[in-house]
N, C-alpha and C positions, 0 to 999 in steps of 0.2 A: 599371449601375455598382453598386459596393458601398459601404456606409456602415459606419463603425466604431461599434459599439454598446457595447463595453466593452474595457478593456485590463487585462491580468493580469500580475503579476510572477511568480506561481507557476505553473509549467507544468501541474501536476496540476489545479489549480483551473480553468485555461483549458481543458484537455481535458474536464473534467466539464461546463463550461458549453457547450462545442461539442457534446458528445454529447447534452445535453438539448435544445438547439435543433434538432439533426438529428432527434431522436426526436419533436419536435413538428412535423416536416415542413418546417422552415426550412433551406434549403441554405446553411449558414454555413461559414466558413472561418477559419483562424487564420493571420495573417501574422507574420513575423519569429520563427517558432518555432525554426528552426535556429540563428539568431544568438543567441537568448535562452538556448538550452540549451547550445550550444557555448561561448559566452562569457558565463557567468552573471554576471560582474561588470558587464556592459554592459546588463543588463536595465532598470535605472532610466534609464540614459542614452538608450536608444532608445525609451523609453516602454512597455516590456514587450511582451507578445504581444497583438496587436490582434485582437479577434473582430469579423469583418465579415459583414454580411448584405446581400442585395439591397435596393435602395432601397424597393421596394414592400412589404417585410416588416419594416421597421424598428420600427414601432409594436408589432406582435405580438411581435417578439424582445425588445424592452424590457420588455413586460409579463411575459414568461416569466422573464427575468432578475431582474426585481423580485420576482416570486413566489419565485424561488430564494433571493434574499437575505433575504426575509421568513421563510423556513423552511417554506414550503408543501410542499416535497418531502422534508422530513426524515422519517426513520423513527423510530418510538418503540419502546419495549421489547416491546410486544405485537404487532409487525407481522408476526411469523412463526409463527402458530399451526400452520400445516400442517407445519412442520418439527419439531414437538414441543417448541418452546421456549416456555415460559410465563414471560414477564417475565425476571427476572435469575436466578432460583433454579434452575430445572430445565432440563437440557439433554437433547437427544434421546438415548435409550438409558438413561435413568434416572440418569445421573451428575449430580452437583450442581456448580454453578459457584460459585466463591468471589467475594469482593468485587472482586478485581482481574482477574476474567475467567478465572482458572485453573480448569481442570477438576479433577474428583476424582482421587484417586490410584489409578485402576484400572490394574493392572500391564499389561494388554493395550494400553493407550494410551501407556505410557511407552517411550521409546527404550531399547535395550539399553545397558548401561554397558560400554564397551570400553576405558576408560582403564586404564592400568597405571602402576606407579611409574616404569618406564623412559620411558613417553610423557610424563609430567610432567617428568622430568629433562631429556629432550630439548627440550621446549618452553622450560624455564627457560634452558638453555644457548643456545638460539637467541635468546631475548629479551635475555638479559644480555650475551652475548659475541658474538653473530652467528655462532655455529658450529652448523651443522645436524648433528645426530647421529641415527643410526638407532635405532629403538625397536621393541619387540614389542607386538603387540596381542593382547588377549584375545578369544576367540570367545564365543558364547553359553553354551557349557558350561564356561567358565572355564579352558580349556586355552590355553596361550600359543603363538601362531603368529607366525613372523616372515615378513613379506612382503618379497620382493626387488624 
């Protein structure tokens, strides 16, 4: 038989806990996942998604989940030295990371700007009036091309 060791209203948190228990060798399962995801407003009414484990591994599963809640599995800023990341300042490849996690302004890392005045007008017409209009896109060499 299976015993419920935790209940989650957040599906992502439930999947993370399930994955952690399975990584620890505990054959866990999530019940009511489909109902909680399809009918998100019922999550609290049905008690969320129940994380269940076999009866003989309840104690081990509760210890693992208590360690997860205590933050024993959290990553700190210095957890990835092999990737070339040193704390918050340096990113692999020599670029610098800003305070909000933005990378440096290396042009090779930036997406090409393909917006044109006609694309902005078409977007405004769609948002304001609900009228879809065709527009022209710019290519990388700034020539205007119309896609049919």
